[in-house]
SESENU-916189 format. One record per residue: residue in three letters; x, y, z of N, C-alpha, C in turn. Coordinates in nm, 3 decimals, padded with zeros to 5 digits. Layout:
<kolmars>
<kolmar><r>ALA</r><n_east>X</n_east><n_north>Y</n_north><n_up>Z</n_up><ca_east>X</ca_east><ca_north>Y</ca_north><ca_up>Z</ca_up><c_east>X</c_east><c_north>Y</c_north><c_up>Z</c_up></kolmar>
...
</kolmars>
This chain:
<kolmars>
<kolmar><r>UNK</r><n_east>-00.961</n_east><n_north>-01.417</n_north><n_up>-00.587</n_up><ca_east>-00.870</ca_east><ca_north>-01.532</ca_north><ca_up>-00.580</ca_up><c_east>-00.845</c_east><c_north>-01.572</c_north><c_up>-00.430</c_up></kolmar>
<kolmar><r>UNK</r><n_east>-00.825</n_east><n_north>-01.699</n_north><n_up>-00.407</n_up><ca_east>-00.806</ca_east><ca_north>-01.736</ca_north><ca_up>-00.265</ca_up><c_east>-00.666</c_east><c_north>-01.709</c_north><c_up>-00.224</c_up></kolmar>
<kolmar><r>UNK</r><n_east>-00.643</n_east><n_north>-01.697</n_north><n_up>-00.093</n_up><ca_east>-00.508</ca_east><ca_north>-01.680</ca_north><ca_up>-00.039</ca_up><c_east>-00.414</c_east><c_north>-01.792</c_north><c_up>-00.089</c_up></kolmar>
<kolmar><r>UNK</r><n_east>-00.461</n_east><n_north>-01.924</n_north><n_up>-00.118</n_up><ca_east>-00.376</ca_east><ca_north>-02.023</ca_north><ca_up>-00.158</ca_up><c_east>-00.307</c_east><c_north>-01.991</c_north><c_up>-00.282</c_up></kolmar>
<kolmar><r>UNK</r><n_east>-00.357</n_east><n_north>-01.905</n_north><n_up>-00.363</n_up><ca_east>-00.297</ca_east><ca_north>-01.863</ca_north><ca_up>-00.493</ca_up><c_east>-00.196</c_east><c_north>-01.744</c_north><c_up>-00.465</c_up></kolmar>
<kolmar><r>UNK</r><n_east>-00.206</n_east><n_north>-01.675</n_north><n_up>-00.360</n_up><ca_east>-00.126</ca_east><ca_north>-01.563</ca_north><ca_up>-00.326</ca_up><c_east>-00.001</c_east><c_north>-01.614</c_north><c_up>-00.242</c_up></kolmar>
<kolmar><r>UNK</r><n_east>00.114</n_east><n_north>-01.546</n_north><n_up>-00.271</n_up><ca_east>00.227</ca_east><ca_north>-01.574</ca_north><ca_up>-00.195</ca_up><c_east>00.238</c_east><c_north>-01.506</c_north><c_up>-00.050</c_up></kolmar>
<kolmar><r>UNK</r><n_east>00.142</n_east><n_north>-01.419</n_north><n_up>-00.040</n_up><ca_east>00.143</ca_east><ca_north>-01.341</ca_north><ca_up>00.087</ca_up><c_east>-00.008</c_east><c_north>-01.338</c_north><c_up>00.143</c_up></kolmar>
<kolmar><r>UNK</r><n_east>-00.021</n_east><n_north>-01.362</n_north><n_up>00.278</n_up><ca_east>-00.154</ca_east><ca_north>-01.358</ca_north><ca_up>00.335</ca_up><c_east>-00.196</c_east><c_north>-01.211</c_north><c_up>00.349</c_up></kolmar>
<kolmar><r>UNK</r><n_east>-00.314</n_east><n_north>-01.190</n_north><n_up>00.370</n_up><ca_east>-00.375</ca_east><ca_north>-01.063</ca_north><ca_up>00.393</ca_up><c_east>-00.306</c_east><c_north>-00.984</c_north><c_up>00.511</c_up></kolmar>
<kolmar><r>UNK</r><n_east>-00.285</n_east><n_north>-01.058</n_north><n_up>00.614</n_up><ca_east>-00.223</ca_east><ca_north>-01.001</ca_north><ca_up>00.729</ca_up><c_east>-00.075</c_east><c_north>-00.952</c_north><c_up>00.701</c_up></kolmar>
<kolmar><r>UNK</r><n_east>-00.006</n_east><n_north>-01.044</n_north><n_up>00.624</n_up><ca_east>00.127</ca_east><ca_north>-01.002</ca_north><ca_up>00.595</ca_up><c_east>00.136</c_east><c_north>-00.882</c_north><c_up>00.501</c_up></kolmar>
<kolmar><r>UNK</r><n_east>00.049</n_east><n_north>-00.875</n_north><n_up>00.403</n_up><ca_east>00.041</ca_east><ca_north>-00.762</ca_north><ca_up>00.313</ca_up><c_east>00.013</c_east><c_north>-00.628</c_north><c_up>00.397</c_up></kolmar>
<kolmar><r>UNK</r><n_east>-00.087</n_east><n_north>-00.645</n_north><n_up>00.494</n_up><ca_east>-00.120</ca_east><ca_north>-00.523</ca_north><ca_up>00.570</ca_up><c_east>00.003</c_east><c_north>-00.488</c_north><c_up>00.664</c_up></kolmar>
<kolmar><r>UNK</r><n_east>00.068</n_east><n_north>-00.589</n_north><n_up>00.716</n_up><ca_east>00.173</ca_east><ca_north>-00.556</ca_north><ca_up>00.813</ca_up><c_east>00.292</c_east><c_north>-00.491</c_north><c_up>00.734</c_up></kolmar>
<kolmar><r>UNK</r><n_east>00.330</n_east><n_north>-00.547</n_north><n_up>00.619</n_up><ca_east>00.444</ca_east><ca_north>-00.507</ca_north><ca_up>00.539</ca_up><c_east>00.412</c_east><c_north>-00.356</c_north><c_up>00.490</c_up></kolmar>
<kolmar><r>UNK</r><n_east>00.298</n_east><n_north>-00.341</n_north><n_up>00.431</n_up><ca_east>00.264</ca_east><ca_north>-00.204</ca_north><ca_up>00.380</ca_up><c_east>00.256</c_east><c_north>-00.102</c_north><c_up>00.479</c_up></kolmar>
<kolmar><r>UNK</r><n_east>00.184</n_east><n_north>-00.136</n_north><n_up>00.590</n_up><ca_east>00.174</ca_east><ca_north>-00.042</ca_north><ca_up>00.701</ca_up><c_east>00.305</c_east><c_north>00.001</c_north><c_up>00.756</c_up></kolmar>
<kolmar><r>UNK</r><n_east>00.399</n_east><n_north>-00.099</n_north><n_up>00.785</n_up><ca_east>00.535</ca_east><ca_north>-00.080</ca_north><ca_up>00.828</ca_up><c_east>00.611</c_east><c_north>00.018</c_north><c_up>00.739</c_up></kolmar>
<kolmar><r>UNK</r><n_east>00.598</n_east><n_north>-00.008</n_north><n_up>00.610</n_up><ca_east>00.680</ca_east><ca_north>00.070</ca_north><ca_up>00.510</ca_up><c_east>00.625</c_east><c_north>00.206</c_north><c_up>00.506</c_up></kolmar>
<kolmar><r>UNK</r><n_east>00.495</n_east><n_north>00.219</n_north><n_up>00.503</n_up><ca_east>00.437</ca_east><ca_north>00.359</ca_north><ca_up>00.494</ca_up><c_east>00.471</c_east><c_north>00.432</c_north><c_up>00.613</c_up></kolmar>
<kolmar><r>UNK</r><n_east>00.457</n_east><n_north>00.381</n_north><n_up>00.738</n_up><ca_east>00.498</ca_east><ca_north>00.458</ca_north><ca_up>00.859</ca_up><c_east>00.638</c_east><c_north>00.490</c_north><c_up>00.859</c_up></kolmar>
<kolmar><r>UNK</r><n_east>00.727</n_east><n_north>00.409</n_north><n_up>00.821</n_up><ca_east>00.875</ca_east><ca_north>00.432</ca_north><ca_up>00.836</ca_up><c_east>00.930</c_east><c_north>00.509</c_north><c_up>00.718</c_up></kolmar>
<kolmar><r>UNK</r><n_east>00.883</n_east><n_north>00.501</n_north><n_up>00.594</n_up><ca_east>00.946</ca_east><ca_north>00.561</ca_north><ca_up>00.484</ca_up><c_east>00.859</c_east><c_north>00.650</c_north><c_up>00.395</c_up></kolmar>
<kolmar><r>UNK</r><n_east>00.735</n_east><n_north>00.665</n_north><n_up>00.412</n_up><ca_east>00.644</ca_east><ca_north>00.734</ca_north><ca_up>00.321</ca_up><c_east>00.566</c_east><c_north>00.850</c_north><c_up>00.387</c_up></kolmar>
<kolmar><r>UNK</r><n_east>00.525</n_east><n_north>00.828</n_north><n_up>00.507</n_up><ca_east>00.437</ca_east><ca_north>00.916</ca_north><ca_up>00.582</ca_up><c_east>00.483</c_east><c_north>01.058</c_north><c_up>00.589</c_up></kolmar>
<kolmar><r>UNK</r><n_east>00.407</n_east><n_north>01.151</n_north><n_up>00.552</n_up><ca_east>00.446</ca_east><ca_north>01.294</ca_north><ca_up>00.565</ca_up><c_east>00.450</c_east><c_north>01.342</c_north><c_up>00.702</c_up></kolmar>
<kolmar><r>UNK</r><n_east>00.363</n_east><n_north>01.292</n_north><n_up>00.793</n_up><ca_east>00.344</ca_east><ca_north>01.339</ca_north><ca_up>00.929</ca_up><c_east>00.434</c_east><c_north>01.248</c_north><c_up>01.019</c_up></kolmar>
<kolmar><r>UNK</r><n_east>00.545</n_east><n_north>01.282</n_north><n_up>01.056</n_up><ca_east>00.639</ca_east><ca_north>01.193</ca_north><ca_up>01.132</ca_up><c_east>00.584</c_east><c_north>01.167</c_north><c_up>01.271</c_up></kolmar>
<kolmar><r>UNK</r><n_east>00.479</n_east><n_north>01.253</n_north><n_up>01.319</n_up><ca_east>00.429</ca_east><ca_north>01.233</ca_north><ca_up>01.453</ca_up><c_east>00.325</c_east><c_north>01.128</c_north><c_up>01.450</c_up></kolmar>
<kolmar><r>UNK</r><n_east>00.274</n_east><n_north>01.089</n_north><n_up>01.334</n_up><ca_east>00.170</ca_east><ca_north>00.986</ca_north><ca_up>01.312</ca_up><c_east>00.239</c_east><c_north>00.852</c_north><c_up>01.336</c_up></kolmar>
<kolmar><r>UNK</r><n_east>00.208</n_east><n_north>00.779</n_north><n_up>01.448</n_up><ca_east>00.273</ca_east><ca_north>00.649</ca_north><ca_up>01.478</ca_up><c_east>00.188</c_east><c_north>00.527</c_north><c_up>01.457</c_up></kolmar>
<kolmar><r>UNK</r><n_east>00.065</n_east><n_north>00.544</n_north><n_up>01.413</n_up><ca_east>-00.022</ca_east><ca_north>00.428</ca_north><ca_up>01.391</ca_up><c_east>-00.101</c_east><c_north>00.451</c_north><c_up>01.267</c_up></kolmar>
<kolmar><r>UNK</r><n_east>-00.132</n_east><n_north>00.347</n_north><n_up>01.193</n_up><ca_east>-00.208</ca_east><ca_north>00.367</ca_north><ca_up>01.063</ca_up><c_east>-00.311</c_east><c_north>00.250</c_north><c_up>01.063</c_up></kolmar>
<kolmar><r>UNK</r><n_east>-00.437</n_east><n_north>00.284</n_north><n_up>01.052</n_up><ca_east>-00.548</ca_east><ca_north>00.184</ca_north><ca_up>01.033</ca_up><c_east>-00.558</c_east><c_north>00.156</c_north><c_up>00.893</c_up></kolmar>
<kolmar><r>UNK</r><n_east>-00.604</n_east><n_north>00.029</n_north><n_up>00.865</n_up><ca_east>-00.625</ca_east><ca_north>-00.011</ca_north><ca_up>00.721</ca_up><c_east>-00.711</c_east><c_north>00.081</c_north><c_up>00.642</c_up></kolmar>
<kolmar><r>UNK</r><n_east>-00.809</n_east><n_north>00.142</n_north><n_up>00.701</n_up><ca_east>-00.900</ca_east><ca_north>00.233</ca_north><ca_up>00.635</ca_up><c_east>-00.871</c_east><c_north>00.380</c_north><c_up>00.642</c_up></kolmar>
<kolmar><r>UNK</r><n_east>-00.761</n_east><n_north>00.419</n_north><n_up>00.702</n_up><ca_east>-00.715</ca_east><ca_north>00.557</ca_north><ca_up>00.707</ca_up><c_east>-00.701</c_east><c_north>00.603</c_north><c_up>00.553</c_up></kolmar>
<kolmar><r>UNK</r><n_east>-00.754</n_east><n_north>00.718</n_north><n_up>00.519</n_up><ca_east>-00.738</ca_east><ca_north>00.775</ca_north><ca_up>00.391</ca_up><c_east>-00.608</c_east><c_north>00.836</c_north><c_up>00.373</c_up></kolmar>
<kolmar><r>UNK</r><n_east>-00.516</n_east><n_north>00.773</n_north><n_up>00.302</n_up><ca_east>-00.379</ca_east><ca_north>00.814</ca_north><ca_up>00.292</ca_up><c_east>-00.373</c_east><c_north>00.950</c_north><c_up>00.221</c_up></kolmar>
<kolmar><r>UNK</r><n_east>-00.451</n_east><n_north>00.964</n_north><n_up>00.115</n_up><ca_east>-00.437</ca_east><ca_north>01.101</ca_north><ca_up>00.034</ca_up><c_east>-00.527</c_east><c_north>01.206</c_north><c_up>00.086</c_up></kolmar>
<kolmar><r>UNK</r><n_east>-00.645</n_east><n_north>01.180</n_north><n_up>00.111</n_up><ca_east>-00.740</ca_east><ca_north>01.285</ca_north><ca_up>00.161</ca_up><c_east>-00.696</c_east><c_north>01.335</c_north><c_up>00.289</c_up></kolmar>
<kolmar><r>UNK</r><n_east>-00.638</n_east><n_north>01.256</n_north><n_up>00.376</n_up><ca_east>-00.592</ca_east><ca_north>01.297</ca_north><ca_up>00.501</ca_up><c_east>-00.450</c_east><c_north>01.369</c_north><c_up>00.497</c_up></kolmar>
<kolmar><r>UNK</r><n_east>-00.393</n_east><n_north>01.369</n_north><n_up>00.383</n_up><ca_east>-00.255</ca_east><ca_north>01.431</ca_north><ca_up>00.363</ca_up><c_east>-00.149</c_east><c_north>01.349</c_north><c_up>00.418</c_up></kolmar>
<kolmar><r>UNK</r><n_east>-00.172</n_east><n_north>01.224</n_north><n_up>00.442</n_up><ca_east>-00.057</ca_east><ca_north>01.134</ca_north><ca_up>00.501</ca_up><c_east>00.052</c_east><c_north>01.097</c_north><c_up>00.401</c_up></kolmar>
<kolmar><r>UNK</r><n_east>00.010</n_east><n_north>01.089</n_north><n_up>00.277</n_up><ca_east>00.103</ca_east><ca_north>01.050</ca_north><ca_up>00.168</ca_up><c_east>00.071</c_east><c_north>01.147</c_north><c_up>00.043</c_up></kolmar>
<kolmar><r>UNK</r><n_east>00.185</n_east><n_north>01.198</n_north><n_up>-00.018</n_up><ca_east>00.174</ca_east><ca_north>01.278</ca_north><ca_up>-00.138</ca_up><c_east>00.208</c_east><c_north>01.197</c_north><c_up>-00.259</c_up></kolmar>
<kolmar><r>UNK</r><n_east>00.216</n_east><n_north>01.266</n_north><n_up>-00.377</n_up><ca_east>00.236</ca_east><ca_north>01.195</ca_north><ca_up>-00.497</ca_up><c_east>00.377</c_east><c_north>01.127</c_north><c_up>-00.500</c_up></kolmar>
<kolmar><r>UNK</r><n_east>00.474</n_east><n_north>01.187</n_north><n_up>-00.441</n_up><ca_east>00.614</ca_east><ca_north>01.133</ca_north><ca_up>-00.434</ca_up><c_east>00.605</c_east><c_north>01.009</c_north><c_up>-00.351</c_up></kolmar>
<kolmar><r>UNK</r><n_east>00.523</n_east><n_north>01.016</n_north><n_up>-00.241</n_up><ca_east>00.512</ca_east><ca_north>00.895</ca_north><ca_up>-00.151</ca_up><c_east>00.445</c_east><c_north>00.780</c_north><c_up>-00.223</c_up></kolmar>
<kolmar><r>UNK</r><n_east>00.350</n_east><n_north>00.808</n_north><n_up>-00.317</n_up><ca_east>00.287</ca_east><ca_north>00.705</ca_north><ca_up>-00.396</ca_up><c_east>00.386</c_east><c_north>00.640</c_north><c_up>-00.491</c_up></kolmar>
<kolmar><r>UNK</r><n_east>00.476</n_east><n_north>00.724</n_north><n_up>-00.545</n_up><ca_east>00.581</ca_east><ca_north>00.672</ca_north><ca_up>-00.635</ca_up><c_east>00.677</c_east><c_north>00.584</c_north><c_up>-00.557</c_up></kolmar>
<kolmar><r>UNK</r><n_east>00.712</n_east><n_north>00.623</n_north><n_up>-00.431</n_up><ca_east>00.804</ca_east><ca_north>00.542</ca_north><ca_up>-00.348</ca_up><c_east>00.730</c_east><c_north>00.411</c_north><c_up>-00.313</c_up></kolmar>
<kolmar><r>UNK</r><n_east>00.605</n_east><n_north>00.415</n_north><n_up>-00.289</n_up><ca_east>00.522</ca_east><ca_north>00.300</ca_north><ca_up>-00.254</ca_up><c_east>00.516</c_east><c_north>00.207</c_north><c_up>-00.370</c_up></kolmar>
<kolmar><r>UNK</r><n_east>00.507</n_east><n_north>00.261</n_north><n_up>-00.493</n_up><ca_east>00.497</ca_east><ca_north>00.174</ca_north><ca_up>-00.615</ca_up><c_east>00.634</c_east><c_north>00.103</c_north><c_up>-00.628</c_up></kolmar>
<kolmar><r>UNK</r><n_east>00.744</n_east><n_north>00.165</n_north><n_up>-00.604</n_up><ca_east>00.873</ca_east><ca_north>00.101</ca_north><ca_up>-00.611</ca_up><c_east>00.889</c_east><c_north>-00.009</c_north><c_up>-00.509</c_up></kolmar>
<kolmar><r>UNK</r><n_east>00.841</n_east><n_north>00.023</n_north><n_up>-00.397</n_up><ca_east>00.842</ca_east><ca_north>-00.074</ca_north><ca_up>-00.276</ca_up><c_east>00.767</c_east><c_north>-00.203</c_north><c_up>-00.318</c_up></kolmar>
<kolmar><r>UNK</r><n_east>00.643</n_east><n_north>-00.175</n_north><n_up>-00.372</n_up><ca_east>00.554</ca_east><ca_north>-00.294</ca_north><ca_up>-00.407</ca_up><c_east>00.624</c_east><c_north>-00.378</c_north><c_up>-00.513</c_up></kolmar>
<kolmar><r>UNK</r><n_east>00.681</n_east><n_north>-00.318</n_north><n_up>-00.608</n_up><ca_east>00.757</ca_east><ca_north>-00.390</ca_north><ca_up>-00.706</ca_up><c_east>00.871</c_east><c_north>-00.474</c_north><c_up>-00.659</c_up></kolmar>
<kolmar><r>UNK</r><n_east>00.955</n_east><n_north>-00.407</n_north><n_up>-00.568</n_up><ca_east>01.067</ca_east><ca_north>-00.476</ca_north><ca_up>-00.506</ca_up><c_east>01.030</c_east><c_north>-00.581</c_north><c_up>-00.402</c_up></kolmar>
<kolmar><r>UNK</r><n_east>00.943</n_east><n_north>-00.545</n_north><n_up>-00.319</n_up><ca_east>00.900</ca_east><ca_north>-00.642</ca_north><ca_up>-00.203</ca_up><c_east>00.807</c_east><c_north>-00.757</c_north><c_up>-00.248</c_up></kolmar>
<kolmar><r>UNK</r><n_east>00.714</n_east><n_north>-00.728</n_north><n_up>-00.342</n_up><ca_east>00.617</ca_east><ca_north>-00.818</ca_north><ca_up>-00.390</ca_up><c_east>00.635</c_east><c_north>-00.876</c_north><c_up>-00.525</c_up></kolmar>
<kolmar><r>UNK</r><n_east>00.729</n_east><n_north>-00.821</n_north><n_up>-00.593</n_up><ca_east>00.758</ca_east><ca_north>-00.873</ca_north><ca_up>-00.733</ca_up><c_east>00.646</c_east><c_north>-00.839</c_north><c_up>-00.833</c_up></kolmar>
<kolmar><r>UNK</r><n_east>00.572</n_east><n_north>-00.731</n_north><n_up>-00.804</n_up><ca_east>00.463</ca_east><ca_north>-00.697</ca_north><ca_up>-00.904</ca_up><c_east>00.473</c_east><c_north>-00.553</c_north><c_up>-00.932</c_up></kolmar>
<kolmar><r>UNK</r><n_east>00.480</n_east><n_north>-00.518</n_north><n_up>-01.067</n_up><ca_east>00.474</ca_east><ca_north>-00.380</ca_north><ca_up>-01.112</ca_up><c_east>00.338</c_east><c_north>-00.341</c_north><c_up>-01.137</c_up></kolmar>
<kolmar><r>UNK</r><n_east>00.292</n_east><n_north>-00.245</n_north><n_up>-01.070</n_up><ca_east>00.165</ca_east><ca_north>-00.190</ca_north><ca_up>-01.084</ca_up><c_east>00.150</c_east><c_north>-00.118</c_north><c_up>-01.219</c_up></kolmar>
<kolmar><r>UNK</r><n_east>00.062</n_east><n_north>-00.153</n_north><n_up>-01.308</n_up><ca_east>00.048</ca_east><ca_north>-00.090</ca_north><ca_up>-01.438</ca_up><c_east>00.002</c_east><c_north>00.052</c_north><c_up>-01.417</c_up></kolmar>
<kolmar><r>UNK</r><n_east>00.038</n_east><n_north>00.141</n_north><n_up>-01.498</n_up><ca_east>00.008</ca_east><ca_north>00.290</ca_north><ca_up>-01.485</ca_up><c_east>-00.134</c_east><c_north>00.313</c_north><c_up>-01.478</c_up></kolmar>
<kolmar><r>UNK</r><n_east>-00.217</n_east><n_north>00.232</n_north><n_up>-01.565</n_up><ca_east>-00.369</ca_east><ca_north>00.259</ca_north><ca_up>-01.551</ca_up><c_east>-00.428</c_east><c_north>00.224</c_north><c_up>-01.419</c_up></kolmar>
<kolmar><r>UNK</r><n_east>-00.354</n_east><n_north>00.144</n_north><n_up>-01.329</n_up><ca_east>-00.403</ca_east><ca_north>00.107</ca_north><ca_up>-01.211</ca_up><c_east>-00.358</c_east><c_north>00.199</c_north><c_up>-01.097</c_up></kolmar>
<kolmar><r>UNK</r><n_east>-00.275</n_east><n_north>00.295</n_north><n_up>-01.121</n_up><ca_east>-00.238</ca_east><ca_north>00.390</ca_north><ca_up>-01.019</ca_up><c_east>-00.344</c_east><c_north>00.497</c_north><c_up>-01.014</c_up></kolmar>
<kolmar><r>UNK</r><n_east>-00.441</n_east><n_north>00.469</n_north><n_up>-00.931</n_up><ca_east>-00.561</ca_east><ca_north>00.561</ca_north><ca_up>-00.914</ca_up><c_east>-00.579</c_east><c_north>00.594</c_north><c_up>-00.767</c_up></kolmar>
<kolmar><r>UNK</r><n_east>-00.657</n_east><n_north>00.704</n_north><n_up>-00.743</n_up><ca_east>-00.687</ca_east><ca_north>00.744</ca_north><ca_up>-00.604</ca_up><c_east>-00.765</c_east><c_north>00.627</c_north><c_up>-00.534</c_up></kolmar>
<kolmar><r>UNK</r><n_east>-00.851</n_east><n_north>00.557</n_north><n_up>-00.607</n_up><ca_east>-00.929</ca_east><ca_north>00.444</ca_north><ca_up>-00.545</ca_up><c_east>-00.827</c_east><c_north>00.334</c_north><c_up>-00.506</c_up></kolmar>
<kolmar><r>UNK</r><n_east>-00.735</n_east><n_north>00.301</n_north><n_up>-00.582</n_up><ca_east>-00.640</ca_east><ca_north>00.189</ca_north><ca_up>-00.559</ca_up><c_east>-00.552</c_east><c_north>00.214</c_north><c_up>-00.439</c_up></kolmar>
<kolmar><r>UNK</r><n_east>-00.507</n_east><n_north>00.343</n_north><n_up>-00.427</n_up><ca_east>-00.410</ca_east><ca_north>00.381</ca_north><ca_up>-00.319</ca_up><c_east>-00.468</c_east><c_north>00.471</c_north><c_up>-00.220</c_up></kolmar>
<kolmar><r>UNK</r><n_east>-00.600</n_east><n_north>00.454</n_north><n_up>-00.192</n_up><ca_east>-00.669</ca_east><ca_north>00.538</ca_north><ca_up>-00.098</ca_up><c_east>-00.634</c_east><c_north>00.509</c_north><c_up>00.047</c_up></kolmar>
<kolmar><r>UNK</r><n_east>-00.615</n_east><n_north>00.371</n_north><n_up>00.070</n_up><ca_east>-00.590</ca_east><ca_north>00.339</ca_north><ca_up>00.199</ca_up><c_east>-00.499</c_east><c_north>00.199</c_north><c_up>00.197</c_up></kolmar>
<kolmar><r>UNK</r><n_east>-00.446</n_east><n_north>00.157</n_north><n_up>00.303</n_up><ca_east>-00.372</ca_east><ca_north>00.028</ca_north><ca_up>00.312</ca_up><c_east>-00.470</c_east><c_north>-00.079</c_north><c_up>00.272</c_up></kolmar>
<kolmar><r>UNK</r><n_east>-00.596</n_east><n_north>-00.077</n_north><n_up>00.317</n_up><ca_east>-00.695</ca_east><ca_north>-00.178</ca_north><ca_up>00.278</ca_up><c_east>-00.721</c_east><c_north>-00.188</c_north><c_up>00.132</c_up></kolmar>
<kolmar><r>UNK</r><n_east>-00.740</n_east><n_north>-00.064</n_north><n_up>00.069</n_up><ca_east>-00.756</ca_east><ca_north>-00.061</ca_north><ca_up>-00.075</ca_up><c_east>-00.635</c_east><c_north>-00.117</c_north><c_up>-00.148</c_up></kolmar>
<kolmar><r>UNK</r><n_east>-00.518</n_east><n_north>-00.091</n_north><n_up>-00.105</n_up><ca_east>-00.403</ca_east><ca_north>-00.139</ca_north><ca_up>-00.168</ca_up><c_east>-00.392</c_east><c_north>-00.292</c_north><c_up>-00.159</c_up></kolmar>
<kolmar><r>UNK</r><n_east>-00.413</n_east><n_north>-00.345</n_north><n_up>-00.037</n_up><ca_east>-00.412</ca_east><ca_north>-00.488</ca_north><ca_up>-00.011</ca_up><c_east>-00.524</c_east><c_north>-00.559</c_north><c_up>-00.104</c_up></kolmar>
<kolmar><r>UNK</r><n_east>-00.646</n_east><n_north>-00.503</n_north><n_up>-00.114</n_up><ca_east>-00.750</ca_east><ca_north>-00.558</ca_north><ca_up>-00.195</ca_up><c_east>-00.700</c_east><c_north>-00.562</c_north><c_up>-00.337</c_up></kolmar>
<kolmar><r>UNK</r><n_east>-00.638</n_east><n_north>-00.461</n_north><n_up>-00.388</n_up><ca_east>-00.581</ca_east><ca_north>-00.464</ca_north><ca_up>-00.520</ca_up><c_east>-00.462</c_east><c_north>-00.562</c_north><c_up>-00.537</c_up></kolmar>
<kolmar><r>UNK</r><n_east>-00.380</n_east><n_north>-00.574</n_north><n_up>-00.446</n_up><ca_east>-00.259</ca_east><ca_north>-00.655</ca_north><ca_up>-00.454</ca_up><c_east>-00.292</c_east><c_north>-00.813</c_north><c_up>-00.432</c_up></kolmar>
<kolmar><r>UNK</r><n_east>-00.389</n_east><n_north>-00.843</n_north><n_up>-00.356</n_up><ca_east>-00.412</ca_east><ca_north>-00.986</ca_north><ca_up>-00.320</ca_up><c_east>-00.426</c_east><c_north>-01.075</c_north><c_up>-00.442</c_up></kolmar>
<kolmar><r>UNK</r><n_east>-00.502</n_east><n_north>-01.040</n_north><n_up>-00.548</n_up><ca_east>-00.507</ca_east><ca_north>-01.127</ca_north><ca_up>-00.663</ca_up><c_east>-00.383</c_east><c_north>-01.115</c_north><c_up>-00.753</c_up></kolmar>
<kolmar><r>UNK</r><n_east>-00.288</n_east><n_north>-01.033</n_north><n_up>-00.730</n_up><ca_east>-00.182</ca_east><ca_north>-01.017</ca_north><ca_up>-00.808</ca_up><c_east>-00.041</c_east><c_north>-01.055</c_north><c_up>-00.761</c_up></kolmar>
<kolmar><r>UNK</r><n_east>-00.034</n_east><n_north>-01.080</n_north><n_up>-00.638</n_up><ca_east>00.092</ca_east><ca_north>-01.125</ca_north><ca_up>-00.573</ca_up><c_east>00.094</c_east><c_north>-01.252</c_north><c_up>-00.504</c_up></kolmar>
</kolmars>
């Protein structure tokens, strides 16, 4: 879907998600930067509780409840993967 159908630009989604992950979810408090392709799970930056907090944030911030079947490692692997999933939905 095109950005015209989305309420949020790609850049805005990246900025909001990155900011939230860095401030409220990240396990390593010394980690001060997050690239869109950093592997959140494999690199141990976010745990399962962090994913649950991220899901709640997405629902509150973007008005979209992620269906249980879409909560996968692939969908939440990185900020880029999350944005790619969210773009057609928000």
